[in-house]
MIPA-74911 format. One record per residue: residue in three letters; x, y, z of N, C-alpha, C in turn. Coordinates in pm, whole numbers, plus 50000, padded with zeros to 5 digits. Example, Ala and Ser with C-alpha at 12.3 -4.5 7.8 and 13.67 -1.06 7.14 Angstrom:
# residues 2
TIBA   res     n.x     n.y     n.z    ca.x    ca.y    ca.z     c.x     c.y     c.z
TIBA   ALA   51319   49431   50780   51230   49550   50780   51320   49670   50780
TIBA   SER   51285   49775   50708   51367   49894   50714   51290   50003   50787
# end
This chain:
# residues 98
TIBA   res     n.x     n.y     n.z    ca.x    ca.y    ca.z     c.x     c.y     c.z
TIBA   MET   22720   35460   84600   22722   35426   84467   22621   35316   84506
TIBA   LEU   22548   35298   84434   22420   35188   84445   22457   35034   84419
TIBA   GLU   22434   34943   84491   22467   34792   84440   22402   34772   84344
TIBA   SER   22454   34651   84259   22354   34590   84118   22272   34495   84177
TIBA   ASN   22267   34477   84285   22136   34394   84377   22044   34477   84427
TIBA   SER   22063   34592   84424   21947   34698   84513   21797   34660   84441
TIBA   ILE   21720   34674   84528   21553   34636   84492   21530   34787   84446
TIBA   LYS   21454   34786   84328   21378   34892   84286   21265   34941   84356
TIBA   VAL   21227   35080   84330   21121   35100   84408   20962   35033   84380
TIBA   GLU   20974   35021   84225   20852   34953   84166   20844   34789   84235
TIBA   ASP   20956   34737   84258   20983   34624   84272   20909   34589   84450
TIBA   LYS   20931   34689   84507   20893   34710   84661   20739   34733   84673
TIBA   LEU   20723   34822   84563   20540   34879   84584   20447   34751   84543
TIBA   PHE   20546   34655   84442   20452   34521   84413   20418   34475   84543
TIBA   GLN   20505   34452   84631   20475   34366   84743   20350   34449   84812
TIBA   ASN   20294   34567   84816   20212   34597   84906   20080   34533   84834
TIBA   ARG   19967   34498   84953   19855   34486   84881   19762   34573   84890
TIBA   TYR   19614   34565   84857   19522   34648   84848   19429   34581   84829
TIBA   LYS   19298   34643   84943   19187   34551   84961   19095   34649   84917
TIBA   VAL   19028   34632   84833   18929   34704   84757   18796   34703   84828
TIBA   ASP   18716   34804   84859   18592   34863   84923   18476   34844   84806
TIBA   GLU   18447   34758   84759   18354   34782   84669   18244   34831   84680
TIBA   GLY   18184   34941   84623   18061   35035   84625   18125   35164   84702
TIBA   ASN   18247   35159   84760   18273   35269   84869   18395   35295   84830
TIBA   PRO   18420   35401   84733   18539   35459   84699   18583   35567   84798
TIBA   HIS   18695   35580   84835   18729   35698   84960   18758   35767   84837
TIBA   VAL   18775   35802   84737   18807   35944   84664   18708   35983   84552
TIBA   CYS   18683   36076   84527   18548   36071   84415   18560   36247   84362
TIBA   ILE   18567   36247   84219   18567   36386   84166   18449   36417   84136
TIBA   GLU   18432   36567   84183   18315   36641   84149   18289   36638   84021
TIBA   PRO   18156   36629   83967   18118   36611   83847   18170   36722   83780
TIBA   HIS   18226   36723   83652   18274   36845   83576   18288   36800   83434
TIBA   THR   18255   36916   83310   18240   36879   83190   18366   36934   83125
TIBA   VAL   18468   37025   83180   18581   37021   83121   18677   37062   83262
TIBA   PRO   18771   36963   83242   18862   36949   83380   18943   37043   83392
TIBA   SER   18988   37078   83540   19069   37226   83564   19208   37204   83551
TIBA   ASP   19309   37263   83528   19430   37226   83515   19494   37110   83642
TIBA   VAL   19424   37157   83776   19472   37068   83866   19407   36943   83861
TIBA   LEU   19298   36922   83780   19244   36741   83770   19324   36741   83666
TIBA   GLN   19389   36770   83559   19468   36737   83447   19595   36704   83509
TIBA   ALA   19663   36747   83592   19759   36736   83665   19771   36631   83746
TIBA   LEU   19663   36595   83818   19678   36463   83848   19703   36338   83800
TIBA   VAL   19656   36348   83625   19682   36227   83564   19814   36200   83538
TIBA   LYS   19887   36307   83555   20055   36256   83542   20112   36271   83716
TIBA   LEU   20049   36345   83787   20127   36355   83947   20093   36262   84018
TIBA   CYS   19982   36155   84032   19968   36070   84107   20069   35971   84076
TIBA   PRO   20136   35941   84219   20219   35809   84191   20158   35685   84159
TIBA   ALA   20058   35658   84211   19974   35488   84189   19896   35527   84026
TIBA   GLY   19917   35632   83991   19851   35627   83862   19661   35595   83862
TIBA   CYS   19612   35664   83961   19459   35648   83998   19396   35714   83877
TIBA   TYR   19444   35838   83819   19362   35929   83757   19401   35896   83622
TIBA   GLN   19286   35925   83540   19296   35912   83397   19228   35997   83326
TIBA   LYS   19250   36055   83207   19165   36117   83138   19055   36032   83033
TIBA   ALA   18920   36048   83078   18813   35980   82968   18812   36046   82815
TIBA   ASP   18711   35926   82768   18721   35960   82627   18641   36123   82611
TIBA   ASP   18581   36153   82699   18479   36280   82688   18552   36394   82739
TIBA   GLY   18680   36369   82787   18774   36481   82820   18776   36511   82960
TIBA   THR   18683   36425   83070   18699   36453   83181   18797   36386   83255
TIBA   VAL   18845   36404   83382   18925   36337   83462   18839   36231   83513
TIBA   GLU   18902   36120   83567   18835   36011   83641   18936   35943   83742
TIBA   VAL   18870   35903   83822   18972   35841   83913   18926   35700   83953
TIBA   LEU   19004   35615   83957   19018   35451   84002   19089   35452   84121
TIBA   PRO   19058   35442   84231   19063   35452   84347   19178   35326   84409
TIBA   ASP   19141   35209   84327   19183   35072   84347   19335   35103   84311
TIBA   GLY   19418   35056   84436   19567   35093   84420   19608   35221   84463
TIBA   CYS   19542   35301   84563   19566   35433   84576   19642   35409   84693
TIBA   MET   19760   35485   84697   19833   35467   84830   19836   35548   84894
TIBA   GLU   19745   35618   84913   19684   35716   85031   19816   35835   85083
TIBA   CYS   19865   35865   84949   19988   35943   84978   19929   36108   85005
TIBA   GLY   19845   36115   84935   19773   36296   84960   19821   36368   84880
TIBA   THR   19887   36326   84798   19916   36418   84679   19788   36487   84608
TIBA   CYS   19682   36437   84591   19554   36460   84499   19499   36556   84637
TIBA   ARG   19482   36515   84723   19455   36616   84867   19506   36722   84862
TIBA   VAL   19617   36735   84839   19704   36881   84836   19667   36908   84732
TIBA   LEU   19718   36899   84609   19652   36979   84482   19539   37064   84490
TIBA   THR   19451   36954   84555   19257   37020   84541   19199   37090   84667
TIBA   ALA   19314   37084   84712   19265   37182   84865   19212   37282   84858
TIBA   GLU   19241   37375   84755   19154   37504   84770   19068   37495   84667
TIBA   THR   19064   37395   84550   18956   37401   84466   18806   37345   84472
TIBA   GLY   18860   37243   84600   18706   37166   84630   18677   37076   84517
TIBA   GLU   18749   37014   84435   18672   36933   84302   18720   36775   84365
TIBA   LEU   18748   36758   84463   18788   36606   84525   18723   36569   84642
TIBA   GLN   18671   36487   84665   18617   36426   84813   18700   36302   84812
TIBA   TRP   18800   36333   84954   18858   36225   85014   18865   36188   85156
TIBA   ASN   18842   36089   85174   18840   36026   85276   18910   35873   85320
TIBA   TYR   18984   35857   85449   19035   35739   85449   18929   35610   85443
TIBA   PRO   18992   35492   85377   18927   35380   85334   18880   35331   85505
TIBA   ARG   18738   35264   85472   18717   35210   85605   18794   35106   85652
TIBA   GLY   18818   35087   85786   18917   34994   85853   18899   34842   85784
TIBA   GLY   19002   34814   85750   19065   34674   85685   19052   34697   85533
TIBA   TYR   19005   34827   85491   19027   34809   85329   19108   34919   85293
TIBA   GLY   19161   34952   85159   19270   35043   85117   19413   34947   85116
TIBA   ILE   19529   35041   85111   19647   34996   85104   19704   34923   85235
TIBA   GLN   19772   34804   85204   19849   34716   85299   20012   34740   85281
TIBA   PHE   20085   34792   85362   20202   34817   85297   20287   34716   85370
TIBA   LYS   20368   34650   85285   20472   34525   85354   20581   34563   85404
TIBA   PHE   20626   34677   85370   20782   34747   85397   20740   34892   85436
TIBA   GLY   20673   34900   85549   20657   35042   85566   20599   35112   85682
# end
């Protein structure tokens, strides 16, 4: 049974810090006019909420705040719609509880 003073996951995640590497995103989506089902799924499945649907119907990635969990890498492994690299040293997520 959970105690009433337990910490929520969202509260723990808020403690993490993210150092943005301006001009060097570690996640990029291949250009597309109609997003695949996989890209559309990322809008809902990314735990950090880094993917969103643009006004023109395409899917965009905003890697600031990415937790580097690999969900997008796994989902797009066969489609090749995503370029993903680890952030350069000193950038990216810095977990406090982790």
